[in-house]
ZAMARGU-4260 file (C-alpha; in steps of 0.2 Angstrom, whole numbers, plus 5000, padded with zeros to 4 digits):
<rodrens>
0) 5052/4884/5079 | 5072/4892/5083 | 5085/4886/5071 | 5107/4891/5075 | 5123/4886/5073
5) 5135/4880/5087 | 5152/4881/5088 | 5170/4890/5082 | 5168/4899/5065 | 5170/4888/5050
10) 5164/4873/5060 | 5147/4877/5066 | 5135/4863/5070 | 5117/4864/5066 | 5106/4864/5079
15) 5086/4869/5085 | 5080/4874/5100 | 5065/4863/5108 | 5050/4868/5117 | 5059/4867/5134
20) 5076/4877/5126 | 5086/4862/5124 | 5096/4861/5109 | 5096/4847/5098 | 5112/4844/5084
25) 5105/4844/5067 | 5121/4837/5059 | 5112/4820/5055 | 5097/4829/5045 | 5107/4843/5036
30) 5126/4849/5034 | 5122/4865/5037 | 5107/4878/5040 | 5109/4883/5021 | 5098/4887/5006
35) 5094/4868/5001 | 5089/4864/5019 | 5079/4881/5021 | 5072/4877/5005 | 5064/4861/5012
40) 5061/4867/5030 | 5044/4861/5037 | 5042/4869/5055 | 5028/4858/5058 | 5038/4841/5053
45) 5053/4846/5061 | 5045/4850/5079 | 5036/4832/5076 | 5054/4825/5073 | 5061/4834/5088
50) 5047/4827/5099 | 5050/4810/5094 | 5067/4812/5100 | 5076/4809/5083 | 5090/4821/5086
55) 5104/4820/5098 | 5106/4834/5114 | 5121/4846/5108 | 5124/4854/5125 | 5126/4875/5122
60) 5136/4880/5138 | 5151/4887/5134 | 5150/4889/5117 | 5149/4900/5104 | 5133/4905/5092
65) 5139/4906/5075 | 5125/4917/5062 | 5111/4907/5059 | 5115/4905/5041 | 5131/4902/5033
70) 5136/4915/5023 | 5123/4920/5012 | 5122/4923/4993 | 5120/4941/4996 | 5115/4954/5009
75) 5101/4966/5003 | 5097/4981/5015 | 5083/4994/5016 | 5091/5012/5020 | 5078/5026/5029
80) 5064/5013/5030 | 5059/5021/5049 | 5052/5039/5048 | 5060/5044/5062 | 5077/5038/5057
85) 5075/5047/5042 | 5073/5063/5049 | 5087/5062/5061 | 5096/5060/5045 | 5089/5074/5039
90) 5081/5063/5023 | 5065/5065/5015 | 5053/5050/5017 | 5059/5039/5002 | 5045/5036/4989
95) 5049/5019/4985 | 5064/5007/4996 | 5080/5014/4997 | 5090/4997/4993 | 5108/4994/4994
100) 5121/4979/4997 | 5130/4973/5011 | 5144/4961/5009 | 5141/4944/5013 | 5157/4941/5023
105) 5152/4955/5034 | 5139/4941/5043 | 5148/4936/5059 | 5140/4927/5076 | 5128/4937/5087
110) 5142/4938/5101 | 5158/4940/5089 | 5170/4955/5091 | 5165/4969/5079 | 5179/4978/5074
115) 5181/4998/5072 | 5190/4998/5054 | 5207/5007/5052 | 5204/5026/5049 | 5187/5025/5056
120) 5181/5043/5065 | 5162/5039/5064 | 5157/5019/5067 | 5138/5018/5071 | 5125/5004/5076
125) 5110/5000/5068 | 5096/4986/5075 | 5088/4980/5063 | 5076/4966/5058 | 5081/4953/5049
130) 5073/4939/5037 | 5080/4925/5029 | 5076/4919/5010 | 5069/4901/5010 | 5061/4899/4992
135) 5066/4907/4976 | 5058/4925/4974 | 5058/4933/4957 | 5044/4944/4950 | 5033/4942/4967
140) 5015/4949/4963 | 5008/4949/4980 | 5011/4951/5000 | 5006/4932/5000 | 5018/4928/4987
145) 5033/4937/4999 | 5027/4929/5015 | 5028/4910/5009 | 5046/4916/5002 | 5051/4918/5020
150) 5061/4904/5031 | 5061/4915/5047 | 5067/4930/5053 | 5084/4936/5065 | 5090/4950/5072
155) 5103/4961/5061 | 5118/4974/5068 | 5118/4984/5053 | 5136/4992/5057 | 5141/5008/5048
160) 5156/5021/5047 | 5146/5035/5044 | 5163/5043/5037 | 5167/5030/5024 | 5147/5030/5020
165) 5144/5050/5017 | 5161/5058/5016 | 5169/5050/5006 | 5161/5050/4989 | 5151/5036/4980
170) 5141/5025/4988 | 5136/5019/5005 | 5144/5003/5002 | 5161/5009/5009 | 5153/5013/5025
175) 5142/4996/5026 | 5154/4983/5019 | 5170/4984/5033 | 5174/4964/5041 | 5163/4961/5056
180) 5150/4975/5050 | 5134/4964/5050 | 5133/4950/5067 | 5118/4941/5064 | 5107/4931/5076
185) 5106/4922/5089 | 5094/4911/5079 | 5083/4912/5064 | 5065/4910/5071 | 5051/4903/5059
190) 5037/4916/5054 | 5024/4903/5062 | 5031/4909/5080 | 5036/4926/5076 | 5016/4930/5070
195) 5015/4948/5065 | 5032/4955/5058 | 5026/4973/5060 | 5022/4970/5079 | 5041/4969/5086
200) 5050/4980/5099 | 5069/4983/5096 | 5081/4991/5106 | 5099/4992/5107 | 5112/4999/5122
205) 5128/5006/5123 | 5139/5005/5136 | 5121/5001/5145 | 5112/5016/5139 | 5097/5014/5131
210) 5100/5023/5113 | 5088/5014/5100 | 5068/5009/5106 | 5058/5007/5094 | 5044/4996/5084
215) 5043/4989/5067 | 5027/4994/5065 | 5034/5011/5063 | 5042/5004/5046 | 5038/5014/5030
220) 5038/5000/5019 | 5031/4984/5029 | 5041/4968/5028 | 5031/4960/5014 | 5031/4975/5003
225) 5049/4976/5005 | 5051/4956/4998 | 5041/4959/4984 | 5048/4977/4978 | 5064/4969/4978
230) 5059/4956/4968 | 5056/4965/4953 | 5075/4972/4953 | 5085/4956/4959 | 5080/4937/4962
235) 5079/4932/4978 | 5087/4914/4984 | 5085/4901/4998 | 5099/4909/5010 | 5099/4925/5007
240) 5097/4940/5018 | 5087/4954/5018 | 5089/4968/5034 | 5074/4982/5034 | 5080/4996/5041
245) 5084/5004/5060 | 5073/5017/5069 | 5080/5032/5077 | 5096/5033/5089 | 5109/5032/5079
250) 5125/5039/5085 | 5123/5052/5068 | 5107/5058/5075 | 5113/5062/5092 | 5123/5077/5092
255) 5137/5078/5104 | 5138/5060/5106 | 5153/5050/5104 | 5152/5038/5092 | 5161/5019/5095
260) 5176/5015/5101 | 5185/4999/5103 | 5179/4991/5122 | 5162/5000/5118 | 5148/4986/5121
265) 5134/4984/5113 | 5119/4975/5117 | 5103/4972/5104 | 5087/4964/5106 | 5070/4962/5097
270) 5055/4955/5103 | 5053/4935/5102 | 5071/4937/5092 | 5084/4935/5105 | 5098/4946/5110
275) 5116/4949/5103 | 5130/4954/5113 | 5148/4964/5104 | 5162/4970/5112 | 5169/4981/5102
280) 5190/4977/5096 | 5202/4986/5083 | 5206/4981/5066
</rodrens>
């Protein structure tokens, strides 16, 4: 099951893709793909309703796709979660997941403009597998309990300004929370359709050049372990987003490669989760 939001910013309509790729309007079922909807989501029941003609067709041609969830309560991120990325960053392999928060208002649609912030000299990209929480996760005791809390998976571009992140003192937030720094989507794919989240290829191109080409199999801390771990330190609520780290190939790890500039084009994909495309602009 693929869930998506269609329309201009602030006026997106919730929708679902049928097996043939036709989009159906869920406005009669829910106001939005928010925590309340995700908390009650039954993919099998929703699929049966689609097959039964319960929802009207929603035309996608020429329409913007928003992030597949409205502004989340929080975005929890895992840093240095691929061995090759830790190596290119010159960092030791973490003994425990490295956690940081990304401002919820960084979330934009998968093809929305990404703004290079004022004063930036090292804006960078990171293709990441993201998951959306569907059940409250608090002190989870097992991977099975973590799996039961996941509503679905999507693509995140964890855009980062490295000079702000690493050269301006303090914590990473300054380099992670600039506006538009978390394109999300194009849709939320339910776990039954994704299958094994540790067997997905991730790729990212800059101006047509392949820069990142990895697999979620290379994560240091797998998805379910990560969700269980995070729940020991904070309560995850329906609609929250968790991003799970990026493989090697970021600009920071490619000496002599120019960082991102206005006019650059980013394209991202994760197997089974669709594609993103962003043109960079200037803040």
